[in-house]
N, C-alpha and C positions, 0 to 999 in steps of 0.2 A: 504494500500500500504506500501511498504518498504522504505519510506523516499526518493524516487526519484532515488535510485540506480537501475542499470540494472537488469531486471528480465528475467526469461525464461518463455515465454508465449505460450500457445497452443491455437490456434483458430480452430474452426470446423464449417464449413459452406458449403452449397450446391453451385453448379454451374448450371446456367440456361442460355438458349439462349432466349433473349427477342424478340419475333416476332411481337410486337406491332408496330414497325417501319419497314415498308416494304422495305425502301430504303437501310437500312444498318443493319448489325448484331451488336447487343449490348448484352454484357454479363451481367448477373444479379445474385443475390443470396447472401447468407451470406458470401461467400468467399471474397467479397469486403471489409469486415471489417478487414481481415488480412492485406490487402494492406494499409488500413488506419492506423493501429497500427504500421506496419513496417515503413511507410514513416514519421510518426509523433513521433517517439521515437528511442532510441538507444537500446531497449530491443532485446533479442534474440527471434525472433518471428518464430513460426512454424505453419503449417496449416495441419489439417486433412480434406480431402475432397475425393471425388471419381473422379479420372481422367478417361476419356473415352479413350479406345483403339480403338474405331471406328472413332471418330472425332479427328484425330491426329493433324490436323492443329490448331484447337481450343486449344487442350491440350498444344501444343508447345507454342502457343502465351500466354496462361494463365501462364504457368510456367515461361516464360521469363519476363512477366510483374511482377509477384510476386517477383522474385529474384531482379528485379530492384528497388522494393519498400522495400527491406530488409526482405523478407519472405522466409524461407527455406521450400520447398515443399516435402522434402524427407519422411515425415511421412504420406503422402497421400496414399490412396488406388488406385487400378486400377480395372476397371470393363469393361466387354465387352458389353457395352450398350451406346446408344447415350445420350448426355446431356439432362436434362429436358428442357421443353419449357414453356414459359410464353406467354399468349395471353390475349386479352381483355376479353375472355370468362372464363378464369381460367388458370390452369397450369397442366402440366404433370411432374411427378417427374423424370422419366428417370433414369439416372445413380445414382441419389441421393437416390433411393430406397434401394440399396444394403447395407447390413451390412458388414463392413470391419474392424471395430475396434477390435472385439473379435477374428477375424480370424488371426490378425497380432500379434503374440506372442511377437516379438521383440519390436514392438511399445508399447505394454502394459507394458513391463518391464521398459520402459523409463519414464512412466507417473509420477512417484513419484518425479522426478527431477524438475517438473514444479512448478513455483510460482503462476501462474494465468491461469485460463481457460476462454476463451470467446467463447460461444456457441450460435448457432442459431438453430431454429427448422425446418429448411428446409433440414436437413439430415435425414437418416433413423431413425425412432423413437427409435428403440432398441439401436442403437449406441448412440443417444443423452442421453437416460436414463441411459445407462451403464456409460458414461462419467460423468454424473451428480452424480450418486451414488458413483463413484470412488472419485470425488472431495469431496463429503460429508464425506466419510469414511476416507479420508486422510487430511481433513482440508485444502483443496486448495481453495482459494478465487475464485469465479466464477461469471462472468457476463453472463446473458442469455438474448438475444434479440429475441423476437418472433413476428411474424406476424400472429399468431394464427393457424398455420398448425395443431397442436395438443395441447391438454391441458397440462398444467404444474402445478402439485401439489407438486412435490418434492422440498423441499427447506431446509433452515437452516440458521444459523447466517452468514455463509460465502457465501451464494448465493444471488445475486442481480438480480431479474427478471425485465426486462424492456419491457413491452408490447408496440408494435409499431402500435397498432390499437385501435379502440374505444372499450374499455372493457365494456361499458354500453350497447352496442348494443346486441340484442338477437342473438344467434347463427344462427337462421334461416335467419336473415337479413344480415348476414356478410359472405362474401366469402373469405376464407383465400387466400392470395396472397403473395408469397415470394419476395416482392419488397423492399428488404433491400437497394438496390442501390438508391432508391428514398428517403430513410430515413437516408442517410449517414450523413447529417448535424446534425440531432437529435442524432444519435449514437456518432458522434464526440463530441458534447456538453457533453453528459453523461460521456464518457471516459475521457474527459479533466477535468471535475469537479471531477472525481474520482481519478485523479492523475496518470492515466495510460499513457496518451499521452500528447504531447505538442499541443498548439493551432496552431502553424505554422509547416510546414514540416521541418524535420531534415535532413541535408545532411550527408550521410554516406561515410566514406572513403572506399577505395577498400578492405581493410582487414576486414571491418565491413560488407561487402556484403556477402550474402550466396553464397557458391561455387556451380558451376555447376557439373554435374556428372563427367566431365573430371578431376576434382580435387579430386574426392572422389573414391578411389579404392574400398571401400566397396560397392559402388553402383553397381558395376559389379556383385558381388555375389548376391545382392538383385534382380537384373534383371534376373539372371539365375534361381533363386528360383521362381520368378514370372512367367517365361516362363514354368517351370515345372508344377506349379499349374494350369496355363492356359491350358496346354496340358491335364492334368488330367480332368479338367472340360469339355474340348472339347470331350474327349473320352467318359466320363461318361454321358454327358448331352446334346449332340447335338440334340437328338430327342426332348428334352424339349424346346430348343430354338425355334424350329419350332412351337411347340405347343403354346409357349408364344407369338410369333409374331402374331398368329391368334387372341389372346385376347378374353376375354369373350364377348359373343354376347347377343342377346335379351333374351335368355333363363335364363340369370342371373339377370334379373330385378326383383325387389320385387313388391308385390301387397299388400300393407298395407291398411287396412280399418280402418282409424283412429276413425270412429264412431261405430265400432263393439262393442257390449255389452261385458262387463267384469264382472264376478261374484266376486265382491270384495266390502267389506264394506266401503272402503275409496274413491273409484272412480268407475265411471259407464261405461266409454268407454276406448278404447285403448289410445286415446289421453290424457284423464284425468289421467289415470294411469301412462303414460309416464312422464307427468309433475309432478305427485306426487312423483314418484321414483326419478326424477331429484332433487326435493326439498330435499328429504332425503339425497341424495348424497352430495348436497351442505352443508347441516348441518353437515354431517359426517366429512367433511373436516376440521371442527373446532376442531376435536378430534384426527383424524388420517389421514395421507396421504395414502389412500388406494392403490396408485400406487407406493409407496416407494419400492425400490428394493435394498437391501443391497448388497455390494460386497462380494462374497463368494470365498473361495479357494476350489478347487476340491481335495478331498482326495481319495486315492485308498485303501479302507479297505474291509475286508471280511464282509459279512452281518451277523448280529447277531439279533436274536429275544430275547427280554427281558421279556416282560409281555404281556399276552393275556387275555382279559376279555370277558366274556359273557355279553350280553345286555338284560335286562329283559323288560317286557312289559311297564314299566314306564321310559324306557331309562336310567336306572341306571346300573352302571358297577358292575358285580358280578362275583364270582367264578374265581378270578385271578389265572392264572397259570404263575409262575415265572420260566423262563428258564435260564436266566443269570442275574448276578448282574448289575444294572444300572451303567455305567461308569461315568455319569455326572448327575446332578440334583437330584430331588426326585420324588418318585412315585406320590405324591400329585400334584406336579408341572405339570407333564405330563398328569395327569387325567383332569386338567383344559382345555386341548385342546379338550377333548371330551365334556366338559361342554360348550365350545364355539360353537362347531359344533351343538349341540342340541339347543343352544340358538339362533343361526343364522338361521338354516334351519327348516322350520315348521315341527312339529312332524309327521303329516300325510304323509309327503313326504319321510320319512326315516324309515318306519316300516319294511323294508326288512333287515336293518342292524342288524346283530346278534352278531357280535364280533368286538372288538377294540384291535388293536395290536400296541405295541411299539417296534420299531426296529431301526437299523441304519446300513448304508453301507458307512458311512463317509460323510463329508460335501460336498454338491454340487452335489450329484448323484440323487438317487430317493428320492424326498421330501415326497411323500406319495403314497398310492396305494389303489385301491379297488379290492377285489377278489369276483366277483359276481357268485354265484352258486345257483342252484334251492333251496337248503336247507337254504340259507341265504347269506348275504354279509358281508365281513370283511373289515373294514376301518383300514388301517395301516398308521402310521405317523413316520417319522424319528426324533428321539429325538435331533439330531444335527442340523437339518435344519429348525426348527420351533421356533426360538427365536425372530424373528422380527414379530411384530403384524400384520402389513399390509401384509407381505408375507404369514403369516400363514392364514389370512382371505382368501386371494386369493387361496391358496392351498386347503383349505376346500371347497370353492365354486367350484373349479376345480373338485375335487373328487366327489362332489354331481352332477356335470354335467355328469359324467360317470354313476352314479346311475340312474339319470333321463333318460338318453338316451339308457341305456343298461340293461333293466330289463330282468331277467332270462327267463321269458316266451316268449321273442322275439327271442329266439334261439331254434333250434331243440333239442329234447331230446337226451342225450348220448354224446353231445359235451363236457360237463364238463367245460364250460367257456364262453367267449364272443368272440370267433374267428369269423371274418367277414364271413368266408365261411359257417358258421352255421346260419346266419341271416335268419329269415323268411321274405317272401315278404310282402310288405305293412307296415312294422314296421318303427318307427321313424328313426332309423339309416340306414335302407335300402333306404328309400326315401332321406335322407340327402346325402348318398353316391352317389346315382343316379344323384341327382341335382347338386352337387358340385364337384364330383370326376370322373364322367364318361369320361370327356375329356382327362384324363391322360392315359387311357387304363388299362386293368386288371393287367398288370405287376407291376403297380405303386400304386395299392391300399394299399398294405402293404409294408412299407419301413423300418420297425424296424430292420430287419435282413440284410439289405444291407450294403455295405461298406461305410465308412465315405465320400470318394469322390463322390460316387453315391448319397448319401443323400444331400451332399452339392450342387451338381449340380442340383438336383431336386428343392431344395429350391431357389437357386440363379436364376434359369431360370423361376421360377414362383413366384418371390418375391412379386408381387402385390396380390398374392392369400393368403398369410400367414403373420401373424404378427411376428412370431418367428419360427426358424428352427424346434423346437420340435413339433410344430403344424402340420408340413408336414409329420410326420411319418405315419399317417393313418387317416381315417375319424373319428375314435374315439377320438384321441387327438385333431384333428381339431375342433370337436364339443365342447369339454371341454374348450379349449382355447377361442373359440368364445363365449361360455357361460359366461366365466369370463369377457370378454370385454363387453358383453351385460349387465351384472349386475353392473359392477363397473365403467362404463363410460357412457357418453351421446351418443345418437344415431349418427352415422357418417352422415355427410351431403353429399348427392350425392352418385352415384353408379359407380364411375370411377374405383374402384379396387374391385376385388372379395372378398378380406378379409373384406371390409366394407359392401359389399352386404350381406354376411353371417350374420353379426350382425343385419343388418336391417331386414333380413328375420325372425329373432326371434320375431319381432313385428307383424308378420302375425298371431301369435298364441296368442289369448287373455289369455289363461291359463298361458303361460310363462310371459306375461306382468304383470299379477297379482302376480306371484311368485317373479318377480323382486321387486315389491313394498314390499312384505312381507319380503324378505331377507334384503333389505336396511333398512326397518323400524326396524327389529330385531337387525341388526348390530348397528344402531344408538342408540337404547335403551341400548344395551350392553355397548357401549362406554360411554354413559352418566353415567351409573351406575359405570363403572370402574373409570371414572374421579371423580365422587362424593366420592367413597371409598378412593381415593388417596388424596383428598383435606384435 
């Protein structure tokens, strides 16, 4: 802390309606922490959350309450969805599912001015991880309170993680529940001990209270912009909202045979291999945070190819063709990316890869690609986007997900690529598309060439179906993103959201379960060797 002087604090937490008490409405969720900090300090406290434009009475009451406690809600997002619900059986995320941090450019530009972040894990996972990565990259001290809604591996010297649940309990025995309201005394003790707040409430003067929109002329402009954005979403995505309201039905349930045999030397059944993979994943966390996501800046550069190598039968790079001089780094440095790829992915799985290409289109655009042709597959990596180890590992696993799911023989001759229109019936990608994309209609199977408002509408109105917007481009990217989640995280508990069902569905295939073990074992061995070399 900064010696007790006033700080600028950003809190980020979800808003839920607690239905456990039938006689009255009680609000719950991480947003309660904002009120605690605002009422027990003289800091400038702001909140990022998702206000519902459907439940306007609740929204109005929450804003009024937050302002009275010294919290400025102007940095919050707005979504056309009801608030989440908490019940004795579990919870539904509702409005908290939507990603609104990255979409708000004005908000992102103001983040560097904050002295402290206080985050909870009941907001959209992508928003949470983006904020945490921003805090790490900009050395902003951060307190994370979690009820176990999703795993947290990303950290650093400036990040303090406070689990509000029994961390010794097995995941299968624990049901995540965003009951931050019930843990507010524990949270208060932690923040008091950390010097963030006072033990007793602090009385603010009128000038210290956050101003309402009537005092903020800039709010009018923001409201106009929000209305325009909402109109674009309505025009581009009304059909999706109807589809979303129907929700996934029985057809999306998984059928995992945990005792199905697996052909693997280290485990004999799907259940044993899942546990072995999870063990490797835990051990891997001692060397690298596989979920770490660095903050990147988007550059608009022309694409340049630098070096293309042929791959021989021993997976060695040969016959280098130099097209342009490398603008950064060395050739040996970037050849190590290929070495990592072949070290992580079992050799028998990548025999179709015939070329390796080094290119760049600027930071933050295309991280990597595979060009799958009958005569061979080219793996390309951007030399500007692969400096972070964890991100590079996930990128390589993502690209292998394409290689696995899009073999050239699954497409009709003469197509010259992996266009979905050329898929043969009965293939892996054809069955995946039918199972998880048929509800959207033929028009929305390929969204890569649609306008940004259309793509945004499709994702926002099907937010429970995808982890990230990029995943919603088409079934090919959906499979690859799901494949990364399958490899690099534990199996989601429950089947409430289609994005989690897709990951669970991978456990229906014993071959994929064995592959997960192999990749994690190889990755762990590679990291151990790297750590030993650096010691």
